[in-house]
N, C-alpha and C positions, 0 to 999 in steps of 0.2 A: 676848940673844942671841936672832936671831929664826927662829920656825918657822913652816911653811905646815901648812894644813891644809886638805884639801879637802871642798866642799859642794856644794850645786846651786840653784837655783831653776828653777819651772816657769812656763813662758811660753807659755800655751797649751796643747797636749798635748805640746810639748817642755821641755826642760830645758836650763838654760845653767850652765856652772862657775861655782861663787862659791869664793873662795880665802880663808879667813881666816888673815891673818898677825899674828901678836901677838911683840911684842918688848917687852922688861924691859930698863930702862936707870935710871939715877941719875933720883932724882926723887922723887914723890909721887902718888897718885891713880890712877885705871883711866880709860882713856879710848877710848870706843866712837865709831868713825868710819865712813863709808862708806854713809852714806841709809839707816840702819837706821829702823825704824818703832817705836813703844813697844812692841810685844812683845819685839823685839829689846833694845831695851835695856833693859828689866828682867830678859832673862837674866842681865846681870850679878850683881843680885842673888841668884837663884837657883842661879847657877853658883858664887858664894863659899860661900854655904850648904852646897850639894851637897860641895864639895870638904873644905871643915873638917868634915863630917859622916863622911867616909871618911878623916880623918887625915891630910891634905894642908893645907900653909901658904898663905897667900897673902903674897908677896913684899911687904917695904915699901919698894917701888920704885917709878919708874912704867913703868904696863903701858899700852901703846897696842895696840889692836886694829883692824885693817882689815878692813872688808868689801871686797873688790875682785870683779869692776870698782866703782868708787866712783860712779860715774852711775849704777848701776841699784839700785832701791829693791828691800831686802829685809824682805819680812813674815814673819811669823808666829815659833815657838818653836823651830823646827827647828835652828838655830845652836848651841843650848847647849852640845850634847857637841863640839862642835869647839872652842870657846872655852876650856873646860874642860881638854880635853886641851892645848891651845896653852900654857895659863899652866902647866900640869905642867911640859910638854918643854921651854920658854924658860926656865923656873927651876932647871931641872936636878934636877926632885926624883925621876924615874925617867927612865930611860933606852926610848926608843920608838922601835925602827928601822924598824917598818914604819908609821909616821906617816902618810907621804906616799905609800904603796902602795893606799890604800883612800879610797874616797869613804865620806865618815862624815856621817849625820844623825840628830838624835836632839833629844826634849826632856829635860831634868834635871828630876826631883825634888827636892827637898830632903833626901831620903834616900838618894839617889845612884840613884834608879830610873829606868828610862828607858822614856819616853812615845811615843807612837805619830805620826808625823807624816803629812801626805798628799802626793800626787805620787810615790809610791813607784816605779810602772812607768815614768816618763819619766826618773825618777834613774837607775835601773838600767839603761834605755837609754841613758843619755849614757857611764854606767862605763864599758860594753862598747865604745862608741865611741871611748872617749879612752885605751882599753889599762890601765884600773886592774886589779888584783891582784883586787879583790874588793870589795863594799858591807857597810858594817856599818849596819843600821839596828834600829829596837825590832821587838821580837820579831813583835808582831802586824801592823807594816808590811810585813814581810819577806815574811808570809803569801803576800802578793800576786804576790811575784817568782817563786813555787815553778817556775813554767814556763819560767824562762830558765836553762839551762843552760852559757851562753856566759863565764859568770864564778860567783866563790864570793859567795854573799850569806848574810852571818851575820845570826843572828837574835838580839837580847843584851836582857837584862832587867835588867840594873846593871851600873853604871859599872865594876865589878870586872871583869865578862866582856870590856871593851872593851880594859881594861888586856891581860887575859890573850890576846886577839889581838893586839896591837900589841908585846906585848913580844917576841914570837915565842922564848921562852925553854921552850916545851912546845906538843904539838899541840892546836889550839882545833879540831878537827874535830867534834869533838861540839856545837859552836854552831852550825854549818850549820844552816841552817834546815830541812833534809830529815832532821837527826838530833834535831833538838829534840822535846819531849814536847807543845809548842802543835800542831807539826805532824801529829803522829797523833793528837792529838783531834780536830782539823779536819779529817783525811783519815778519822776514823769517822763524824763527824757528815756529812759530803758524802756518804758511801756510806749511811747510814743516811734521810738524807731522800727522802721519796716524789716520785717524779718527776714535773713541773710541778705542784706543789699549786696554786699560786698563779694557775693557767689553769681557766677552765672548758672544760668538754669538750662538742665538739659533740653526741655522744651522748644530752647530758642536756637539751639542747634541743630541743623537740616543736614540730613543725609549722614554720611559715614557710622550707617546701623552696625558694622562690625567691629569698629571702635568702641561705640558705645557698649555694645556687648561684653568687651574686654575689659572696659572699665569698670563696668558692673562687679565682673568674677572678682576682679584686683580690689575693690572697694569691700565687697563680702569679706573676703579672707584677709585683707592688710596686705598683699601682695604688693613688692615693686614693680613698677613697670617701664617701659620704654618706648616711645613713639619716634619712628622713624619716615619722613616723609618730607616731601618740596613744601620748600617757602610758601605760605598763605593756604596751605591744608587744613590747618583747622586744630593745630596739635596744643597752641597754648589756650584756645577757648574751650578744648577739652579739659584739659589740666585743670582749669579755672573753675570746671564747673564739678568734678570730682568732690573736691570739700562740703557742697552743698547735699550729697546724697549719702556722705556719711553717716552712722547711726549716732544719735546724742550721744555727749561725753557721760561717762559715768559719773560717781561723785569722788572715787579715787580718783579718776583720769583728769578730773577739773580741779581738785586741789593740788597734784602735782605739776601741772602746765601753768595753773595760776603762781604757784611758788616762783619757779623758773622767769614768768614775766614779771613779777614783784622784785626779785633781786635786780634782775636787769633794769628796773625802772621804766617798765612799759606799759605797768597797768595804775599807775597813778592817777586817782580820779576817777578809776571804773569803780562799780557798785558792783560790790560781791565778787566771787568765783568766777572766771572763763566760762562762760556755756557752751560757745560757738567754736569748734576746732579752728586752730590757727592754720591758713595756708601762707607760707613762705617763700618767696621768690626769690633768691639772692643773683646779684648778676656775674657773670662769669669771670671778671676780672676781681671778684672778693678774695681776700687773703686767705691763708690756711688756718690764723687766727680766728678770721671772722667767721669762718666757716664751723670750726670747732668749738672754739672759745679761747680765751686768753688773758693776759694780763700781766702786771708785775706783783712777783712775791706772793702774799696771801690775797690780793686783791683781783681772782680770776673772775671772769664774768662768763656768762653762756654765751656760748654762737649759736648760728643760726640751726644747726641740727637739733639743740636742745630747743631754742625757742618754738621750734615746729613739731616737738615731743606730744604725741594725741593726735596731730595732725597730718598736713602733706607738704613735705618739701620738694619743690618745682626747680628742677635744674634745667634752664634750657641753653640748647646749644651746648648740649653736654660735650660733644668732640672737642669743643672748641677751648675747654676749661684748663687751666695749667695740669700736667701730668698729677703734679706733687699733691695738687689738690684732692683729685680723683680719686687717687689712691688712699688719700686719708678717710676716705668714706667707707673705707673694707673694715674697720675696728665697729663704728657705729652700726652699721648696716647688720652686723650679725651679733653684737653685744648688746643692743640697743642701749647702749649708754657710752658716754666718752669721758675717760680719764684724760685730766690733764696734769702733767707734773712740772712742778720748776724746783730748785735747788733746796726752798725750806716751805713748801707745800706741795699737795698733793689734793686734786678735788676731782669729785665724780660728778656729771651732772645725767639725768636721764636723756636719752635721746630716741625716745620710741616712733619712730615717724614714719609715714608712705611715704618712699623715693618713688618721684614721676620725672622721667628724665626724656628730653626731647632731642632729636638728631635729625641733622641732614642725612641724605643717605652717601653723599658725595661731597665734594669741594665746591662745586658750582650750584649741588641743590636740588636738581632737577633729573636725577638718574631713576629711569622708569617713568618718567613722563614722554614719551613718545621719542624722538630724534632730539630733543633740545639739552640733553647732556653733552656737555664739552670735555669730561673727562675721560682720560684714558683708563686701561682696566688697573695698571698700577696704582692710580690715585684712588681709585675708589677703595681697592683693596686696603691701601694704608690710612686711608680715612677714618675707617670703622677700627680700625687694628689699635686705634690709639687706646680703646677702652681694652682693658688688661681680661685675663680669663678670671681670676678671681671677683672683678666686678660684675662681669656678665653671671658670673654665677649666682650673685646674689640680687640678681633682677630677674624675676620669675617670669615676666610674663613681655614679650616683644610685641608688637602692634605696628603693622607697616600699614602706610597711608598710601591709599590709590586717588586718581584725580575723578573728583566728582562731578558727572554730567550733570548740565543745568535742566536738561529736558526730564531726567530721570526725578529731580528736585520738585518739578511742576508737578509730575505725575506723582510723587508720593503725597505731595498737598490735597491732589485731587480725590486719592485713595485715603487719605485721612490718618497719612503717617506722620504729620507735621506736629504740630504743639499739643494735639490730642495725643500723642503718643504714649506708652505704657512706662516708658523709662523714668518718669517723675515721681512715679508711684513705685519703684522697686523696690524701696526701703521703709520698713516698719519701726519706728524709733525703740518699741519694745520688742518684737518680735525678733528685729534682725535681717537678715536677706530673706524674701522671699522668690520664687521663682516664677517670674514675670512670662507672661503669656505670649505665645507667638516668636518666643526668641532663639536663636540659634545658637551653638557654643563657635560658629564660625569667625574667627579674627582678621576674615578678608572684608577691606574697606569700601570695596566695589559698591 
């Protein structure tokens, strides 16, 4: 008997359908075909053990499992559940009338538990476009899709939960992700989480008023900027505060960024779409593949430029980064996307981010700080010349930091320019940028 179980595979931030075909005929052995990688081939042993743990038997016949289309490479353990259901239905051990009505993905544990998979959001989007009745996913993975109300999203914990949905013998509405205890717990954690705990507040940064003004202008227009100043002058603190003053994400921005993070496996267990703009700060030693994205064959994962889409990419010690990595940023900064090409695959990821770079003015870092600099004129010129013309052309604002005198900080606190400054309220979530009173356009940080 031939049965079909519907699954999916992520290609970039889009999902393509994968059909698991299971046929049982006379003969012996279990055969898995369809360009499956090692993780998918290992699923046979996991599946057999899980079925036996749940009281099902493995037919003593030839079992042929085909992952169609056969010319598309399949990776990961997300097809375990579909393969197990196909074996049960093809052998006639249980009637599953709803088997072809749902898109089903999940990894099987040896005890029959269902473990999370990545790429949930593109898969749910595919199910909506393809007209499936619903999607059956591991509970933790289904939490990402709570904002999709166009289809039924079931969050399951065990193999028995899946059989209960597909048998259609009773109402499985309690397994809808919105009705599970896991959703209630995640919603409670989301409500109790302090707002913007990961962002530094502008009100906590004293001094550097010109730098603050430059950052406000950059944030209002989405401009790329570079900080140049001595060590300890506050460049990193200012960069970390930028994400906190950016306007809230639109629905479209949130959906695109969430799909990128879902494919990368970084939002598993998160409730719904991302609502906070990402802030990514990769180390200068990160490889080009880590920055742009990469992988083998068709399994290409997004890099930092894509994970920062809709938010901020902070590049500290910009002049110390490898030349090849710096030059690789030309395309994403210009096109707002990154194209990763391999022999058999070409993937395009969004990369619409705001670049904030920080650098010292010279190798010792203290040029402009009195007589502390020990570098020669040639060393100073060579240091910043590591940044090519095309890269600097894509950076709109340059902010040079100067030393902030301690007595000026005390004076500003006395006059009320500390935490009561207007910089914290320069943005309105709905209206966008508002002109703050008493601010100048000077980028001098003295």
